[in-house]
Every structure is written in C-alpha cells, then in structure tokens.
A tleap script that builds the chain and sets N, CA, C and O, in Angstrom:
source leaprc.protein.ff14SB
mol = sequence {
  NMET SER HIE TYR GLN VAL VAL GLU ARG ILE
  ASP SER GLN PHE GLY LYS PHE THR LEU VAL
  ARG VAL THR ILE GLU THR GLY ARG THR HIE
  GLN ILE ARG VAL HIE MET ALA SER ILE GLY
  HIE PRO VAL VAL GLY ASP ARG LEU TYR GLY
  ALA PRO ALA GLU ILE ARG PRO ARG SER GLY
  PRO ALA ILE SER LEU ASP ARG ASN PHE LEU
  HIE SER ALA GLU LEU GLN LEU THR GLN PRO
  HIE THR GLY GLU HIE LEU GLU PHE SER ASN
  PRO LEU PRO THR GLU LEU GLU GLN PHE LEU
  ARG THR LEU CARG
}
set mol.1.N position { 76.208 51.147 88.447 }
set mol.1.CA position { 76.358 52.631 89.066 }
set mol.1.C position { 76.160 53.196 88.141 }
set mol.1.O position { 76.334 52.901 86.958 }
set mol.2.N position { 75.555 54.555 88.891 }
set mol.2.CA position { 74.700 55.805 87.806 }
set mol.2.C position { 75.757 57.264 88.251 }
set mol.2.O position { 76.120 57.596 89.379 }
set mol.3.N position { 75.983 57.763 87.258 }
set mol.3.CA position { 76.659 59.077 87.533 }
set mol.3.C position { 75.679 60.343 86.802 }
set mol.3.O position { 75.105 60.386 85.714 }
set mol.4.N position { 75.760 61.112 87.687 }
set mol.4.CA position { 74.902 61.863 86.935 }
set mol.4.C position { 75.747 63.932 87.090 }
set mol.4.O position { 76.468 64.436 87.951 }
set mol.5.N position { 75.257 64.390 86.044 }
set mol.5.CA position { 75.852 65.703 85.819 }
set mol.5.C position { 74.687 66.929 85.870 }
set mol.5.O position { 73.583 66.829 85.335 }
set mol.6.N position { 75.091 67.924 86.510 }
set mol.6.CA position { 73.618 68.667 86.490 }
set mol.6.C position { 74.001 69.401 85.175 }
set mol.6.O position { 75.127 69.747 84.817 }
set mol.7.N position { 72.825 69.560 84.540 }
set mol.7.CA position { 72.408 70.130 83.246 }
set mol.7.C position { 71.485 71.914 83.338 }
set mol.7.O position { 71.375 72.822 82.514 }
set mol.8.N position { 71.025 71.747 84.646 }
set mol.8.CA position { 70.330 73.057 84.399 }
set mol.8.C position { 69.701 72.779 86.113 }
set mol.8.O position { 69.437 71.710 86.662 }
set mol.9.N position { 69.604 74.160 86.630 }
set mol.9.CA position { 69.106 74.614 88.156 }
set mol.9.C position { 67.656 75.329 87.794 }
set mol.9.O position { 67.608 76.346 87.103 }
set mol.10.N position { 66.265 74.564 88.438 }
set mol.10.CA position { 65.261 75.499 87.666 }
set mol.10.C position { 65.082 75.734 89.254 }
set mol.10.O position { 65.082 74.826 90.086 }
set mol.11.N position { 64.875 77.624 89.633 }
set mol.11.CA position { 63.891 77.808 90.832 }
set mol.11.C position { 62.691 78.320 90.592 }
set mol.11.O position { 62.784 79.546 90.649 }
set mol.12.N position { 61.561 77.964 90.342 }
set mol.12.CA position { 60.395 78.131 90.216 }
set mol.12.C position { 59.166 78.273 91.125 }
set mol.12.O position { 59.061 77.979 92.316 }
set mol.13.N position { 58.137 78.864 90.165 }
set mol.13.CA position { 56.994 79.232 91.468 }
set mol.13.C position { 56.365 77.687 91.523 }
set mol.13.O position { 55.141 77.579 91.450 }
set mol.14.N position { 57.010 76.752 91.624 }
set mol.14.CA position { 56.826 75.374 91.501 }
set mol.14.C position { 57.946 74.636 92.227 }
set mol.14.O position { 58.023 73.408 92.270 }
set mol.15.N position { 58.959 75.627 92.893 }
set mol.15.CA position { 59.725 74.831 93.756 }
set mol.15.C position { 61.219 74.480 93.025 }
set mol.15.O position { 61.350 74.902 91.876 }
set mol.16.N position { 62.241 73.806 93.566 }
set mol.16.CA position { 63.202 73.866 92.835 }
set mol.16.C position { 63.274 72.389 92.453 }
set mol.16.O position { 62.852 71.438 93.110 }
set mol.17.N position { 63.963 72.373 91.118 }
set mol.17.CA position { 64.449 71.390 90.301 }
set mol.17.C position { 65.501 71.455 89.763 }
set mol.17.O position { 65.927 72.521 89.318 }
set mol.18.N position { 66.281 70.111 89.668 }
set mol.18.CA position { 67.476 69.934 88.597 }
set mol.18.C position { 67.292 69.053 87.260 }
set mol.18.O position { 66.777 67.935 87.245 }
set mol.19.N position { 67.635 69.520 86.500 }
set mol.19.CA position { 67.747 68.676 84.948 }
set mol.19.C position { 69.266 68.080 85.237 }
set mol.19.O position { 70.303 68.658 85.563 }
set mol.20.N position { 69.046 67.044 85.048 }
set mol.20.CA position { 70.471 66.294 85.316 }
set mol.20.C position { 70.523 65.408 84.024 }
set mol.20.O position { 69.507 65.166 83.371 }
set mol.21.N position { 71.860 64.903 83.669 }
set mol.21.CA position { 72.132 63.900 82.502 }
set mol.21.C position { 72.673 62.560 83.845 }
set mol.21.O position { 73.319 62.637 84.891 }
set mol.22.N position { 72.188 61.744 83.309 }
set mol.22.CA position { 72.490 60.173 84.021 }
set mol.22.C position { 72.933 59.137 82.858 }
set mol.22.O position { 72.284 58.769 81.878 }
set mol.23.N position { 74.299 58.765 83.289 }
set mol.23.CA position { 74.975 57.853 82.765 }
set mol.23.C position { 74.756 56.690 83.593 }
set mol.23.O position { 74.844 56.830 84.813 }
set mol.24.N position { 74.401 55.228 82.953 }
set mol.24.CA position { 74.584 54.372 83.530 }
set mol.24.C position { 75.760 53.275 83.203 }
set mol.24.O position { 76.338 53.375 82.121 }
set mol.25.N position { 76.103 52.296 84.056 }
set mol.25.CA position { 77.110 51.254 83.489 }
set mol.25.C position { 76.657 49.760 83.279 }
set mol.25.O position { 77.260 48.907 82.628 }
set mol.26.N position { 75.226 49.588 84.103 }
set mol.26.CA position { 74.897 48.140 84.096 }
set mol.26.C position { 73.892 48.375 83.373 }
set mol.26.O position { 74.008 47.911 82.239 }
set mol.27.N position { 72.588 49.119 83.659 }
set mol.27.CA position { 71.456 49.105 82.977 }
set mol.27.C position { 70.511 48.262 83.613 }
set mol.27.O position { 69.802 47.580 82.873 }
set mol.28.N position { 70.299 48.136 85.361 }
set mol.28.CA position { 69.456 47.510 85.818 }
set mol.28.C position { 68.205 48.207 86.064 }
set mol.28.O position { 68.218 49.437 86.113 }
set mol.29.N position { 66.964 47.460 86.248 }
set mol.29.CA position { 65.764 47.680 86.344 }
set mol.29.C position { 65.328 48.476 87.487 }
set mol.29.O position { 65.208 48.022 88.625 }
set mol.30.N position { 65.076 49.793 87.108 }
set mol.30.CA position { 64.661 51.081 88.147 }
set mol.30.C position { 66.161 51.710 88.455 }
set mol.30.O position { 66.358 52.482 89.393 }
set mol.31.N position { 67.017 51.349 87.693 }
set mol.31.CA position { 68.528 51.858 88.301 }
set mol.31.C position { 68.499 53.356 88.534 }
set mol.31.O position { 68.977 53.816 89.571 }
set mol.32.N position { 67.912 54.196 87.534 }
set mol.32.CA position { 68.131 55.767 87.626 }
set mol.32.C position { 67.268 56.270 89.216 }
set mol.32.O position { 67.490 57.027 90.161 }
set mol.33.N position { 66.103 55.228 88.733 }
set mol.33.CA position { 64.736 56.124 89.671 }
set mol.33.C position { 65.185 55.568 90.985 }
set mol.33.O position { 65.113 56.270 91.993 }
set mol.34.N position { 65.597 54.473 91.024 }
set mol.34.CA position { 65.995 53.929 92.591 }
set mol.34.C position { 67.125 54.805 93.170 }
set mol.34.O position { 66.985 55.188 94.332 }
set mol.35.N position { 68.526 55.260 92.302 }
set mol.35.CA position { 69.558 55.662 92.639 }
set mol.35.C position { 68.949 57.283 93.196 }
set mol.35.O position { 69.127 57.791 94.303 }
set mol.36.N position { 68.367 57.716 92.289 }
set mol.36.CA position { 67.757 59.353 92.701 }
set mol.36.C position { 66.952 59.590 93.856 }
set mol.36.O position { 67.083 60.539 94.630 }
set mol.37.N position { 66.128 58.689 93.923 }
set mol.37.CA position { 65.350 58.449 95.315 }
set mol.37.C position { 66.098 58.591 96.407 }
set mol.37.O position { 65.990 59.319 97.394 }
set mol.38.N position { 67.186 57.462 95.951 }
set mol.38.CA position { 67.954 57.096 97.490 }
set mol.38.C position { 68.879 58.531 97.888 }
set mol.38.O position { 69.733 58.460 98.771 }
set mol.39.N position { 68.684 59.491 97.339 }
set mol.39.CA position { 69.630 60.348 97.449 }
set mol.39.C position { 68.271 61.665 97.734 }
set mol.39.O position { 68.456 62.881 97.796 }
set mol.40.N position { 67.486 61.225 97.811 }
set mol.40.CA position { 66.777 62.183 98.153 }
set mol.40.C position { 65.670 63.195 97.095 }
set mol.40.O position { 64.886 64.047 97.514 }
set mol.41.N position { 65.873 62.835 95.777 }
set mol.41.CA position { 65.764 63.506 94.526 }
set mol.41.C position { 64.753 62.564 93.428 }
set mol.41.O position { 65.241 62.294 92.330 }
set mol.42.N position { 63.348 62.079 93.756 }
set mol.42.CA position { 63.033 61.249 93.068 }
set mol.42.C position { 62.856 61.938 91.519 }
set mol.42.O position { 62.859 63.137 91.240 }
set mol.43.N position { 62.737 61.047 90.822 }
set mol.43.CA position { 62.124 61.790 89.086 }
set mol.43.C position { 60.893 62.112 89.438 }
set mol.43.O position { 60.161 61.590 90.279 }
set mol.44.N position { 60.709 63.054 88.699 }
set mol.44.CA position { 59.472 64.055 88.203 }
set mol.44.C position { 58.704 63.164 87.518 }
set mol.44.O position { 59.044 62.650 86.452 }
set mol.45.N position { 56.962 62.819 88.495 }
set mol.45.CA position { 56.236 61.701 87.817 }
set mol.45.C position { 56.564 60.537 88.448 }
set mol.45.O position { 55.623 59.752 88.328 }
set mol.46.N position { 57.366 60.121 88.994 }
set mol.46.CA position { 57.871 59.049 89.326 }
set mol.46.C position { 56.950 58.574 90.728 }
set mol.46.O position { 57.750 58.191 91.582 }
set mol.47.N position { 55.661 58.492 91.175 }
set mol.47.CA position { 55.148 57.922 92.232 }
set mol.47.C position { 55.459 56.708 93.222 }
set mol.47.O position { 55.283 56.764 94.439 }
set mol.48.N position { 55.918 55.667 92.562 }
set mol.48.CA position { 56.300 54.845 93.183 }
set mol.48.C position { 57.797 54.906 94.100 }
set mol.48.O position { 58.098 54.077 94.958 }
set mol.49.N position { 58.450 55.825 93.784 }
set mol.49.CA position { 59.832 56.196 94.380 }
set mol.49.C position { 59.892 57.692 94.995 }
set mol.49.O position { 60.811 58.509 95.052 }
set mol.50.N position { 58.085 57.735 95.584 }
set mol.50.CA position { 58.670 59.050 96.162 }
set mol.50.C position { 58.149 60.607 95.518 }
set mol.50.O position { 57.970 61.524 96.320 }
set mol.51.N position { 57.939 60.818 94.147 }
set mol.51.CA position { 57.542 62.252 93.762 }
set mol.51.C position { 56.005 62.117 93.615 }
set mol.51.O position { 55.213 61.298 93.149 }
set mol.52.N position { 55.968 63.359 94.259 }
set mol.52.CA position { 54.389 63.635 94.179 }
set mol.52.C position { 53.542 63.614 93.133 }
set mol.52.O position { 53.923 64.117 92.076 }
set mol.53.N position { 52.553 63.172 93.207 }
set mol.53.CA position { 51.310 63.327 92.205 }
set mol.53.C position { 51.082 64.581 91.221 }
set mol.53.O position { 51.106 64.844 90.018 }
set mol.54.N position { 50.865 65.142 92.358 }
set mol.54.CA position { 51.088 66.695 91.686 }
set mol.54.C position { 51.911 67.868 92.238 }
set mol.54.O position { 52.307 67.747 93.397 }
set mol.55.N position { 52.194 68.885 91.626 }
set mol.55.CA position { 53.255 69.663 91.875 }
set mol.55.C position { 52.640 70.984 92.223 }
set mol.55.O position { 51.950 71.438 91.310 }
set mol.56.N position { 52.725 71.872 93.531 }
set mol.56.CA position { 51.608 72.850 93.534 }
set mol.56.C position { 52.655 73.889 93.712 }
set mol.56.O position { 53.658 73.844 94.425 }
set mol.57.N position { 52.181 74.936 92.842 }
set mol.57.CA position { 52.901 76.070 92.808 }
set mol.57.C position { 52.869 77.308 93.924 }
set mol.57.O position { 51.705 77.379 94.316 }
set mol.58.N position { 53.400 77.957 94.354 }
set mol.58.CA position { 53.204 79.325 95.298 }
set mol.58.C position { 51.432 79.549 95.175 }
set mol.58.O position { 50.649 79.549 96.124 }
set mol.59.N position { 51.189 79.683 94.114 }
set mol.59.CA position { 49.556 80.498 93.901 }
set mol.59.C position { 49.470 79.626 92.507 }
set mol.59.O position { 50.445 79.298 91.831 }
set mol.60.N position { 47.969 79.296 92.199 }
set mol.60.CA position { 47.754 79.207 90.857 }
set mol.60.C position { 47.414 77.332 91.036 }
set mol.60.O position { 47.525 76.716 92.096 }
set mol.61.N position { 47.073 76.846 89.947 }
set mol.61.CA position { 46.895 75.518 89.586 }
set mol.61.C position { 48.242 74.565 89.769 }
set mol.61.O position { 49.301 74.937 89.263 }
set mol.62.N position { 48.190 73.737 90.263 }
set mol.62.CA position { 48.913 72.397 90.328 }
set mol.62.C position { 49.527 71.892 88.828 }
set mol.62.O position { 48.913 72.061 87.774 }
set mol.63.N position { 50.566 71.382 88.911 }
set mol.63.CA position { 50.768 70.549 87.732 }
set mol.63.C position { 51.164 69.536 87.918 }
set mol.63.O position { 51.788 69.232 88.935 }
set mol.64.N position { 50.779 68.426 86.568 }
set mol.64.CA position { 51.924 66.985 87.152 }
set mol.64.C position { 51.989 66.504 85.642 }
set mol.64.O position { 51.691 67.148 84.637 }
set mol.65.N position { 52.461 65.192 85.745 }
set mol.65.CA position { 53.073 64.473 84.762 }
set mol.65.C position { 52.469 63.217 84.744 }
set mol.65.O position { 52.327 62.565 85.779 }
set mol.66.N position { 51.971 62.687 83.257 }
set mol.66.CA position { 51.366 61.349 83.111 }
set mol.66.C position { 52.508 60.082 82.711 }
set mol.66.O position { 52.285 58.972 82.227 }
set mol.67.N position { 53.754 60.700 83.103 }
set mol.67.CA position { 54.956 59.950 83.133 }
set mol.67.C position { 56.099 60.464 83.713 }
set mol.67.O position { 56.255 61.625 84.092 }
set mol.68.N position { 57.019 59.413 83.778 }
set mol.68.CA position { 58.166 60.029 84.385 }
set mol.68.C position { 58.704 60.680 83.874 }
set mol.68.O position { 58.574 60.674 82.650 }
set mol.69.N position { 59.600 61.601 84.483 }
set mol.69.CA position { 60.756 62.617 83.830 }
set mol.69.C position { 61.578 61.885 83.482 }
set mol.69.O position { 62.478 62.016 84.311 }
set mol.70.N position { 62.003 60.837 82.429 }
set mol.70.CA position { 62.946 60.011 82.170 }
set mol.70.C position { 63.030 60.127 80.162 }
set mol.70.O position { 62.140 59.985 79.324 }
set mol.71.N position { 64.117 60.357 80.057 }
set mol.71.CA position { 64.154 60.265 78.903 }
set mol.71.C position { 65.452 59.242 78.374 }
set mol.71.O position { 66.292 59.160 79.271 }
set mol.72.N position { 65.752 58.596 77.380 }
set mol.72.CA position { 66.815 58.228 76.785 }
set mol.72.C position { 67.389 58.738 75.740 }
set mol.72.O position { 67.211 58.239 74.629 }
set mol.73.N position { 68.115 59.740 75.919 }
set mol.73.CA position { 68.613 61.003 74.328 }
set mol.73.C position { 69.703 60.221 74.282 }
set mol.73.O position { 69.996 60.669 73.173 }
set mol.74.N position { 70.642 59.387 74.509 }
set mol.74.CA position { 71.797 58.697 73.943 }
set mol.74.C position { 71.866 57.507 74.440 }
set mol.74.O position { 71.827 57.187 75.628 }
set mol.75.N position { 71.989 56.722 73.339 }
set mol.75.CA position { 72.400 55.269 73.732 }
set mol.75.C position { 73.741 54.621 72.721 }
set mol.75.O position { 74.053 54.893 71.561 }
set mol.76.N position { 74.259 53.800 73.578 }
set mol.76.CA position { 75.687 53.376 73.041 }
set mol.76.C position { 75.843 51.806 73.477 }
set mol.76.O position { 75.629 51.334 74.594 }
set mol.77.N position { 76.194 51.251 72.513 }
set mol.77.CA position { 76.218 49.449 72.657 }
set mol.77.C position { 76.838 48.916 71.555 }
set mol.77.O position { 76.824 49.462 70.452 }
set mol.78.N position { 77.639 47.381 71.917 }
set mol.78.CA position { 78.122 46.747 70.848 }
set mol.78.C position { 77.389 45.796 70.524 }
set mol.78.O position { 76.927 45.153 71.467 }
set mol.79.N position { 77.044 45.390 69.218 }
set mol.79.CA position { 75.909 44.831 69.104 }
set mol.79.C position { 76.843 43.667 69.210 }
set mol.79.O position { 77.946 43.545 68.677 }
set mol.80.N position { 76.124 42.726 70.096 }
set mol.80.CA position { 76.738 41.343 70.061 }
set mol.80.C position { 77.064 40.497 69.297 }
set mol.80.O position { 78.248 40.244 69.523 }
set mol.81.N position { 76.689 39.901 68.503 }
set mol.81.CA position { 76.919 39.459 67.259 }
set mol.81.C position { 78.086 39.899 66.241 }
set mol.81.O position { 78.758 39.022 65.698 }
set mol.82.N position { 78.262 40.911 66.052 }
set mol.82.CA position { 78.883 41.560 65.242 }
set mol.82.C position { 80.267 42.094 65.657 }
set mol.82.O position { 81.363 41.974 65.108 }
set mol.83.N position { 79.770 42.925 67.159 }
set mol.83.CA position { 80.906 43.423 67.547 }
set mol.83.C position { 80.956 45.013 66.865 }
set mol.83.O position { 81.939 45.749 66.938 }
set mol.84.N position { 79.737 45.337 66.227 }
set mol.84.CA position { 79.706 46.848 65.722 }
set mol.84.C position { 79.427 47.703 66.905 }
set mol.84.O position { 78.736 47.217 67.800 }
set mol.85.N position { 79.971 49.170 67.047 }
set mol.85.CA position { 79.448 49.991 68.015 }
set mol.85.C position { 78.574 50.537 67.515 }
set mol.85.O position { 78.780 51.033 66.407 }
set mol.86.N position { 77.376 50.649 68.078 }
set mol.86.CA position { 76.000 51.428 67.839 }
set mol.86.C position { 76.164 52.839 68.617 }
set mol.86.O position { 76.938 52.968 69.565 }
set mol.87.N position { 75.472 53.728 68.189 }
set mol.87.CA position { 74.980 54.797 68.917 }
set mol.87.C position { 73.829 55.743 67.899 }
set mol.87.O position { 73.835 56.077 66.714 }
set mol.88.N position { 72.951 55.942 68.969 }
set mol.88.CA position { 71.605 56.314 68.747 }
set mol.88.C position { 71.535 57.492 69.605 }
set mol.88.O position { 71.947 57.523 70.764 }
set mol.89.N position { 70.885 58.647 68.856 }
set mol.89.CA position { 70.123 59.684 69.848 }
set mol.89.C position { 69.021 60.077 69.328 }
set mol.89.O position { 68.760 59.937 68.133 }
set mol.90.N position { 68.147 60.691 70.300 }
set mol.90.CA position { 66.532 61.089 70.718 }
set mol.90.C position { 66.756 62.338 71.201 }
set mol.90.O position { 67.620 62.522 72.059 }
set mol.91.N position { 65.903 63.472 70.641 }
set mol.91.CA position { 65.561 64.688 71.133 }
set mol.91.C position { 64.473 64.401 72.460 }
set mol.91.O position { 63.967 63.294 72.650 }
set mol.92.N position { 64.292 65.236 73.066 }
set mol.92.CA position { 63.529 65.123 74.358 }
set mol.92.C position { 61.884 65.192 73.772 }
set mol.92.O position { 61.471 66.170 73.148 }
set mol.93.N position { 61.239 64.276 74.011 }
set mol.93.CA position { 59.787 64.653 73.433 }
set mol.93.C position { 58.912 65.583 73.769 }
set mol.93.O position { 59.121 66.132 74.851 }
set mol.94.N position { 57.954 65.935 73.132 }
set mol.94.CA position { 57.271 66.927 73.232 }
set mol.94.C position { 56.718 67.473 74.610 }
set mol.94.O position { 56.687 68.632 75.024 }
set mol.95.N position { 56.328 66.400 75.144 }
set mol.95.CA position { 55.338 66.739 76.778 }
set mol.95.C position { 56.648 67.155 77.584 }
set mol.95.O position { 56.722 68.185 78.254 }
set mol.96.N position { 57.814 66.093 77.415 }
set mol.96.CA position { 58.883 67.111 78.332 }
set mol.96.C position { 59.295 67.914 78.229 }
set mol.96.O position { 59.855 68.365 79.229 }
set mol.97.N position { 59.338 68.667 77.025 }
set mol.97.CA position { 59.984 69.933 76.430 }
set mol.97.C position { 58.835 71.004 77.020 }
set mol.97.O position { 59.269 72.096 77.386 }
set mol.98.N position { 57.564 70.784 77.119 }
set mol.98.CA position { 56.436 71.550 77.650 }
set mol.98.C position { 56.289 71.252 79.028 }
set mol.98.O position { 55.703 72.171 79.601 }
set mol.99.N position { 56.527 70.532 79.602 }
set mol.99.CA position { 56.704 70.339 81.122 }
set mol.99.C position { 57.763 71.643 81.761 }
set mol.99.O position { 57.654 72.447 82.687 }
set mol.100.N position { 58.770 71.366 80.762 }
set mol.100.CA position { 59.929 72.209 81.375 }
set mol.100.C position { 59.620 73.777 81.064 }
set mol.100.O position { 59.942 74.683 81.833 }
set mol.101.N position { 58.991 73.952 79.906 }
set mol.101.CA position { 58.861 75.412 79.528 }
set mol.101.C position { 57.931 76.048 81.029 }
set mol.101.O position { 58.102 77.161 81.526 }
set mol.102.N position { 56.749 74.762 81.620 }
set mol.102.CA position { 55.966 75.204 82.588 }
set mol.102.C position { 56.487 75.439 83.390 }
set mol.102.O position { 56.283 76.585 83.791 }
set mol.103.N position { 57.557 74.543 84.245 }
set mol.103.CA position { 58.627 75.009 85.059 }
set mol.103.C position { 59.247 76.393 85.300 }
set mol.103.O position { 59.356 77.081 86.315 }
set mol.104.N position { 59.611 76.566 84.039 }
set mol.104.CA position { 60.842 77.551 84.058 }
set mol.104.C position { 60.071 79.070 84.123 }
set mol.104.O position { 60.741 80.102 84.150 }
savepdb mol mol.pdb
quit
C-alpha cells in the first residue's frame, strides 16, 4: 500500500503539478509508479506509466526530465541480523531541484 501527502501544488505555464510525499509499506517493484498512474497522476518523467516525454508550456520551449521524478528522501528499516533500527536521509538531487524551479 502507498500513502501520499500533498507537499505543494504548482500551477505553472507548463500546467498543474503536485509535489507529494509518498510512504510505502511493502516496497514492491514500481509500487509508487503504478499506484500514482492508477489514480491518473503518473510520475513526471515516467513514460512507461503514462507521463509524456516532453512537457509543453502555454508558450515557449518544452521541458523534459531524463529520469523519473522520484527520490528516496528518507529510509527507515530494521537491520535483519542485529535488529538495529536504521534511518537514512538524503536531500533532493540538483537536477530535480532545478526542474522544480523551472516549473515554479
């Protein structure tokens, strides 16, 4: 199961976008991508599950992303051998920050 929370709604010259935080319970292959596409909101850059190759603005050049707009910002797990609870975090990569700035 995937749970999502709206972080930001963006209404730009490229259309409407929503930045979401997704929490998953199982971590199945393509889980987030499949779940978001199934509710009509494919992940930006995910051509396999319905996102366009290019995003066309009302006027001007189109933009595209060479990857899916997915990022594992936080990861929590229990180490299977020791039982230790582990937490990791990582900031949004530069290319995704730049893409957000362009949309905004």
